C-alpha positions as CSV (number, residue, x, y, z in Angstrom):
1,M,-29.9,44.0,-27.1
2,I,-30.6,41.8,-24.1
3,K,-27.2,42.7,-22.6
4,I,-28.0,46.4,-22.9
5,I,-31.4,45.9,-21.2
6,K,-29.7,44.0,-18.3
7,I,-27.1,46.8,-17.9
8,G,-29.8,49.4,-17.9
9,F,-31.9,47.4,-15.4
10,F,-28.9,47.0,-13.1
11,T,-28.0,50.7,-13.4
12,F,-31.5,52.0,-12.8
13,F,-32.5,49.7,-10.0
14,C,-29.4,48.5,-8.3
15,L,-26.8,51.3,-8.4
16,P,-28.7,53.6,-6.1
17,Y,-28.2,51.1,-3.3
18,I,-24.4,50.8,-3.9
19,V,-23.5,54.3,-2.7
20,M,-20.7,55.1,-0.2
21,A,-22.0,56.9,2.9
22,Q,-21.1,60.6,3.0
23,Q,-18.2,61.5,5.2
24,N,-17.9,64.9,6.8
25,I,-14.8,66.6,8.2
26,H,-15.0,69.5,10.7
27,T,-12.3,71.5,12.3
28,N,-12.6,73.0,15.8
29,S,-11.6,76.7,15.4
30,A,-10.2,76.9,19.0
31,S,-8.1,73.8,19.0
32,S,-7.7,72.9,15.3
33,A,-8.7,69.3,16.2
34,K,-10.5,67.6,13.3
35,T,-13.6,65.4,13.4
36,W,-14.4,62.7,10.8
37,E,-18.0,61.5,10.8
38,T,-20.4,59.4,8.8
39,H,-23.9,58.1,9.2
40,V,-24.6,54.6,7.8
41,D,-27.8,52.5,8.1
42,G,-29.1,54.7,11.0
43,V,-25.8,54.7,12.9
44,H,-23.6,57.7,13.5
45,F,-19.8,57.0,13.8
46,S,-17.2,59.7,14.4
47,L,-13.6,60.2,15.5
48,T,-12.3,63.5,16.9
49,Q,-8.6,64.1,17.3
50,I,-7.4,64.6,20.9
51,L,-4.1,66.4,20.9
52,P,-1.3,64.6,22.8
53,E,-1.1,67.6,25.3
54,Q,-4.8,67.2,26.0
55,V,-4.5,63.5,26.7
56,Q,-1.5,64.2,29.0
57,A,-3.4,66.9,30.9
58,F,-6.5,64.7,31.3
59,Y,-4.5,61.7,32.7
60,V,-2.0,63.7,34.9
61,N,-5.1,65.1,36.6
62,R,-6.1,61.4,37.3
63,G,-2.8,60.5,39.0
64,F,-0.5,59.5,36.1
65,T,3.0,61.0,35.6
66,L,3.9,62.3,32.2
67,D,6.3,59.4,31.8
68,Q,3.6,56.9,32.6
69,I,1.1,58.2,30.2
70,E,3.4,59.3,27.4
71,P,3.2,56.0,25.4
72,Y,-0.6,56.3,25.3
73,S,-0.7,60.1,24.7
74,S,1.5,59.7,21.6
75,S,-0.4,56.7,20.2
76,C,-2.9,58.7,18.0
77,V,-5.9,59.1,20.4
78,Y,-9.4,60.0,19.4
79,M,-12.7,60.7,21.0
80,S,-14.9,58.0,19.4
81,V,-18.7,58.2,19.2
82,L,-21.0,55.4,18.0
83,R,-24.7,56.2,18.2
84,N,-27.8,54.2,17.2
85,D,-30.0,56.9,15.8
86,N,-32.5,54.7,13.9
87,A,-30.9,51.4,12.9
88,P,-33.4,48.6,12.4
89,G,-32.6,47.1,15.8
90,T,-30.1,46.9,18.6
91,I,-26.5,47.3,17.4
92,H,-23.8,45.2,18.9
93,F,-20.1,45.9,18.4
94,I,-16.7,44.6,19.5
95,S,-14.2,47.4,18.8
96,N,-11.2,44.9,18.5
97,N,-12.9,43.6,15.3
98,W,-12.7,47.1,13.7
99,S,-10.2,47.4,10.9
100,V,-7.5,50.1,10.5
101,L,-5.7,50.4,7.1
102,V,-2.5,52.4,6.6
103,D,-1.5,52.7,3.0
104,G,-3.9,49.8,2.2
105,Q,-2.2,47.5,4.8
106,S,-4.0,46.2,7.9
107,H,-2.8,47.7,11.2
108,S,-3.7,46.0,14.5
109,L,-5.4,48.1,17.2
110,V,-4.0,48.1,20.7
111,S,-6.9,46.9,22.9
112,V,-7.9,48.6,26.2
113,E,-6.7,45.5,28.0
114,Q,-3.3,45.7,26.3
115,W,-3.0,49.4,27.3
116,V,-3.9,48.6,30.9
117,Q,-1.2,45.9,31.0
118,R,1.4,48.3,29.6
119,L,0.5,51.0,32.1
120,T,0.6,48.7,35.1
121,T,4.3,48.0,34.6
122,N,5.2,51.6,35.6
123,N,4.0,51.6,39.2
124,T,0.8,53.3,38.2
125,K,-1.7,53.8,41.0
126,K,-4.7,51.6,40.9
127,S,-7.1,54.6,41.0
128,S,-5.3,56.0,37.9
129,L,-5.8,52.7,36.1
130,V,-9.5,52.7,37.0
131,A,-9.8,56.3,35.6
132,F,-8.0,55.2,32.5
133,R,-10.3,52.2,31.9
134,W,-13.5,54.3,32.5
135,A,-12.4,57.0,30.0
136,Q,-11.9,54.5,27.1
137,F,-14.4,53.7,24.4
138,P,-16.0,50.4,25.5
139,P,-14.5,47.3,23.9
140,E,-18.0,45.8,23.5
141,Q,-21.4,47.3,23.8
142,E,-25.0,47.2,22.6
143,Y,-27.0,50.3,21.7
144,E,-30.8,50.5,21.3
145,P,-32.4,52.5,18.4
146,G,-33.6,56.1,19.3
147,G,-30.2,57.7,20.1
148,D,-28.5,55.2,22.5
149,W,-24.8,55.9,22.4
150,N,-21.4,56.2,24.1
151,Q,-18.2,58.0,23.6
152,G,-14.7,57.4,24.9
153,M,-11.0,57.7,24.2
154,F,-9.8,55.3,21.4
155,S,-6.1,54.7,20.6
156,I,-5.2,53.8,17.1
157,G,-1.7,53.0,18.1
158,L,0.1,55.0,15.3
159,D,2.6,57.9,15.4
160,A,1.6,61.5,14.9
161,S,2.4,61.5,11.2
162,A,0.1,58.6,10.3
163,Q,-2.9,58.8,8.1
164,F,-5.4,55.9,8.0
165,D,-8.8,54.5,7.1
166,I,-11.0,52.9,9.8
167,I,-13.9,50.5,9.4
168,A,-16.2,50.3,12.4
169,Q,-18.2,47.1,12.4
170,W,-21.4,46.1,14.2
171,D,-24.2,43.6,13.8
172,I,-27.9,43.6,14.3
173,E,-29.2,40.1,15.2
174,G,-26.2,38.6,13.4
175,K,-26.4,40.7,10.2
176,K,-23.1,42.6,9.6
177,Y,-22.9,46.4,9.0
178,E,-20.0,48.7,8.8
179,A,-19.1,52.4,8.5
180,K,-15.8,53.6,7.0
181,L,-13.9,56.8,7.6
182,Q,-11.2,57.6,5.1
183,G,-8.0,59.7,5.3
184,V,-8.1,60.2,9.0
185,Q,-5.0,62.0,10.3
186,C,-3.4,61.6,13.7
187,A,-3.2,64.8,15.7
188,K,0.3,66.3,15.9
C-alpha cells in the first residue's frame, strides 16, 4: 500500500516537471527550407536549413570563389538562433560544447576557428575571411532576459543526406540548461 502511495505521489507531483519541450517544424513555402525550433526555460532555440546554393551565393558575393567555399557550403549549414526571452537570468553559452548525435553516436562540430583555418589555405582574401567570421553564429556569448539574441550561420559538418539530433547547452550563473532538437535533416 505504501508503495502505491509513493508511486501516486511521484506521478501526481513530479511527472509534470519531467516533460520534453515541444519541438515545432516549419517549412518555407518558397524555398522548401525547414526550421526546427523549441522553447525551453525561457530560451528559444532554432535551426533553419540554408541550401548549399544559398551559402555559395552569399559567400561568392563576399569575395570567395565557388571552389574556396564549397567545403563549407556542403557541410550542412543552418541559420541558428538563440534568444533569451525570459530565462531566470543572463544565459551564457559556448557552442563548441553543444552535442550532435547521428544514429545515437556523438559527432564533433567543426568550430568557426577550424573553418577559418581551412579557408585560409586556399589563397582566400582577408576581407572574405572577415565576412565569413562575422556571418557565423558566435562561438561564445551572453544574452540578457527580455529578448536579447543573435543569429548566424552554423555548420554541423555533415553531408547532405545526414539526419541528427542537437543539444544546445547554456548556463545561468553556473546552473546548466539545455534544449534538444530531434530529427534535424541537412538541406539537399
